[in-house]
N, C-alpha and C positions, 0 to 999 in steps of 0.2 A: 609715353612718348606721343607728342602731337602729330597727327596725320597731316602730311602735306596735301593741300588741295590741288586738284587738277581741273582747271576751267578752260573750256574751249569757247572761243569767240568766232562766229562766222558772219561774214558781211558780203553781200552781193555787190560786185563792182559796178558802179554807175548803173544801178538797177533799172531805172526808167529807160535809160539809153539802151541797155542790153535787151530789154523786152521789145522795144521798138525795132531793134536790129533783127531780133528773132522773127518778128512778123514781116519785115521787109529787108531782104539781104542787100538791096541797093544802097542802104544807109551805112553799110560796113566801111570802116576806115575813112569816113569823112567827118569833119567837125559837126557835132550835133548838139543842139540846145533844146531842152524841154522846159516850157514855161508859158505864161500868158503872152498873148500876142499884142495886147493893147499898150497904151502908154504906161499903165500901172503894172504891166506884166513883170514878174520876178522869175529868175532862173530857178527851177526846181532841181534840175540835174543837168549835167553836161558831160560830153565824152572827154576822154583824155586828150584827144586831138585839139579840142577847144580850150582845154585847161592850159595848154602850152602858150596860148595867147593871153592868158591872165583871166579867163572867164572862170567864175566861181558861183556856187550855189548861193542864193540870196541876193545876187546882184540884179539890178534892173535890166530887163531884156534889151532895152534900147542902148544901154552902155555896152552890154555884151556883144551886140551886133557891130558896134563901132570898133571894139577890140578885135573881133573876128568876123569881118564882113562876109566871108564866104561860107559861114556856118548855115546849116539848115535848122530852122526854128519850127518846132512842133508844139502844139498845144498840150499833147499828152493824152493817152488813153488810160485813164485811171481805173476803169473797170478791168482792163487787161492786167494792170499792175497788181490789183487785188487778187485776181484769179491766180496769177503766178506766185504771189506770196502765199496763197492758200495751198498750192501744190507743194511748195517747199516745206511749209509748216507740217503738212501731213507726213512727208517723208521723215522729217526730224522726229515728230511725235511717235511714229511707229517704231523707231530704233532707240530713242534716248531714254535713259532712266529718269532724268530730271532736266528740263530745259525751260528757258525764259525767252519769250518773244519781245525783244526790246523795242522794235519798230517794224515797219513793213518789210524791211530788208536786212534785219540784224537779229542775231540769235546768240544766246549763251547756253552752254550745256555743261552740267556738273558731272564729271567723270571720276570724282574722288573715290578711291578704292578699286577702280577697275584695273589699274596697272598690275594688280596681283594675279588677275585671271587672264587678261587678254593683251593689255598694253594700251594705254590711253591714246598715244600718238597713232598707232596702227589703226585703232578703231575709228578715230576722228578722220584720218586720211581716207579710209575706205568709205565712210559716210559722205565726205566731201566729193569724192570721185563719183559716187552714185548719184548725188544731186546734180552734178555737172552733166553727167551722162543722160539722165532722164529729163532734165529741164532745158538743156543746151544753153545754160546761163553761166557766166564766169563767177566764181566764188572764191574769196580769200579766207584764210583761216589762221588763227593764232592759238597756241596752247601754252598755258603757263599756270602760275600758282594762284591767280585771282583775276577778277574781272578787269581791273585796271591794266595790268601787264599784258594780259591776253589781247586786249583791244589795241594796245600800242603795237604788239607783235603783228596783229592782223594788218594794221596800217602800213607796216614796213614790208609785209608780204605782197602788197598790191603792186601791180594788178595780177589777179588770178594765180596767187601763190600761197604758200603756207610756211609758218615758222613755229618752231618748238623751242621754248625757253624754260628749261628745268631751273629749280631754285638756285643752283650754284651759278647760273649765268645771268640772273636777273640784274644784279647790281652792276656788273661790267657792261651789260647791254644798255642800261638806262643812263649811265654816267655821261657819255658824250652828247646825248640828245638835247636838242633845243627845248627850253621850258615850254614853248608853245605846242609841243607834241604831247603834252599831258592832256588827256581828255578832260573836258569841262573847263579848261583854261582858255578864256576868250582873248580876243585881240587886245582889249584894254588892259587886262591883268598882265599879259605877256609884255606889253610895252612898259608897264610900271616896273616890272622885274628887270627888263633890259636897261631901263633908265638908271637903275641902281647897280648896274654891272653884272646882273645875274642872267646869263644867257644860256647856260647849260645846266642840266640836272645835278651834275657833280658839284657845281658851285652852290646850287640851291640847298644841298645837304649840309653845307657848312654854316648856314644861317641858324642861329638859336631859335628855339620854339617861341620864346617870349617876344623876340623881335618880329617874327613873322605874324603872330597874332596881334601884336601891337599895331603893325602897319596895315594888315589885311583883314583884321577881325576874325570872324568865324572861318573865312576862307583860308586863313593862315594855317589852321589845323589841317585842312585838306592838302595844302601845299607841302607841309612838313611830312605827312604820311606818304604822299605820292612820291616825293623825292626818294623815299626809302623803299618804294615798290610795295607798300602795304595797303591793303584794301580788304576790309572784312565784310563787305556787302554780300549777302547770300544770292544765289540764283533763285529767283522767285518763280515757283511753278506756273506754267502756262495755264490760264483758264479762259473759257469762252467769254466773249464780250458781254458786258452788262447792257450795252447800248450800241447803236450804230448811228452815224450821222453823216451829213454832207452839207456843204455850203458853197456859195459862189459869190465872188466879188466882181462887180460889173466894171467894164472898161470906162463907163460914164455913169454918173449918178442918174437915177431915173424916178419919175413919178407915174410911169406907165403901169397901171394896175393889171392890164391884160398880160403884159410881159412878166410881171411878178407871178401871176397865176400860172402862166405857161412854165416858168422855171420851177415852181413848186410841183407841178404835175410830173415833170421830168425827174425831179428828185424822189418823189414818192414811188415812181415806177422803178427807179434804180434801187432804192432801199427795200421795196417789196420783193424784188427779185433776190436780193441778198438774204432776206428773211427765209424765203422758200428754199433757197439753196442750202441754207444752214439748218433747215427744219426747226425754225423758231417762230414764235408769235410775240407780238408786242401788245402792251396794255396802256402805253402812254406815248402821246405824240406832242412834240414841242416845235413851234415855229419861232425863228429868230429873225429880227430885222436890225440892221445897223444903218443909221441915217448918215447923211453927208457930214454932219457935225460930230460923228463918231459916237453919238448916243446909241446904246444898244438896248433893245426891248425884246422880251420873250413872252410867249403865252403857251400854256400846255393844257391838255385835256386827257382824262383817263377814259379808256374805252374798253369794251369787251375784247377778249383775245381775238387778234386779227393778223392776217398776213397778205390779204389780197389788195391789189392796186386800187380797186374801186372804193373800198372803205378808207384806205389811207389818203387817197386824193380828196375824197369828200370832207374828211375831218381836217386835213391840212388847209384846204381852201376856206373852210369855215373859220379856222383860227386866224388866217390872214385877214379875212374880212373884219373880224373883231379887233385885231391888233393894229391894222394900218388905218388909223383915224386922223392922223395929223396932216396927211397929204404933203409930207415933206419929201425931199429927194432921198432915195434909198441907195446906199452904197453896197450893201451885202444882204443876202437872204440865206437862211439855213433851215434845215429840217433834221430833227433827231427822233429816233424811236428808242424807247427805253423800257425798263422792267420786262426784259425778254425772258421767255420761258420756252423749253423744248415742246414741240408738238406740231400738229397740222391744223388747218382751218376747221373750226367747229361747225357742225351742222345746225341750221336754224329752220324752224318750221316754215313751210311754204316756199323754201328757197331751192332752186334747181341745182343742188350741189354737184351731182355727177356731170352735168353739162358744163358747169363753171369750172370744175376740177379738170375736166378734159381740155377745156380752153386754155387754162393757165399752164397745164403740162405741155401743150403744143407750143405756146408762146415762149415758155422758158427754154424749151429744147432749141428753138430757133435762136434765141438770144445767147444761149450757151455756145452754140456752134458758130454764130456769125457776129456776136457782139451785141451789147445792150441797145445801141443806137439803130440797129437794123429794123426794128419794129417798135412803133410808139402809138400811143393814143392820139387822136386828132387834136385834142385840147392841149397837147404838149408840143405841137409843131409850130 
């Protein structure tokens, strides 16, 4: 007899917004938009108060401000978001038999078989309450037979709720839902289905497989399976990152080399701090430039094991000097550290390691307590 799977999906509600409100209680219950502040700014996240005015993620910030003129717009503290995500990951990792980190604010946990000993729903409920209690962040949860249905259940449990769908309830639950509520169904596909009179999942189930694949190609198979609540994707075990990266799109294209250098210094400091916090070393540095024409170029170098800002900054600036030869306007700059391995900074001959180690320990303590921007190198200001 085939074992029924038990998959939990956990999703932090408006994660960026919730973190900002945890840091500043004055932002509670007011429309809040997180995103870039320039003409090219895009909404990364928004509060439920702003969503009532039609604001959505991915929308240009200038349009969001027209829809909701009283909203507060914040650029966003992405270092704080990463720290909070790390807190939650550690809590889930300590308790879960098998989990997948799908994004910075989204997790899947495979509890198949646990119902015999403890009860999946009780276990998941207690973990959710512990995360909420220790992080003071709202978290929604869905528990069902696979990733697809548990994610849909989570979306219906928002904000800050939970929903359990055993196998006997899956089909009745899905039937009346709009086809646009199926994960990975974009607006374009949803419109194509509605244009053909297919608005709910119950109707989608009536369409033959050959017809769906004939109209939608490979996606037709996904639609056919999803309408029946079927999803065989496994929960992929969480593993540490193979690389870390950051990039910045400028409000205006630039040819200011000093500005590009300053931006890279800030990025190197940020990634260096992440390396040391994760007890990792890098052996490969990559710099990326995207010109105003959208042409993207990269250059990388292999280095001895490193995690200190001084080494990362020196190598990154050297790569920039080699890469930026055309003197064209730059739209975006990025920095990636890859080939990561566990460990601490290696000792080199004639290098004052104890003094340097004490210095970075003190700097990282200040950054951990007050934020990455609180202390920087002069070349990054």
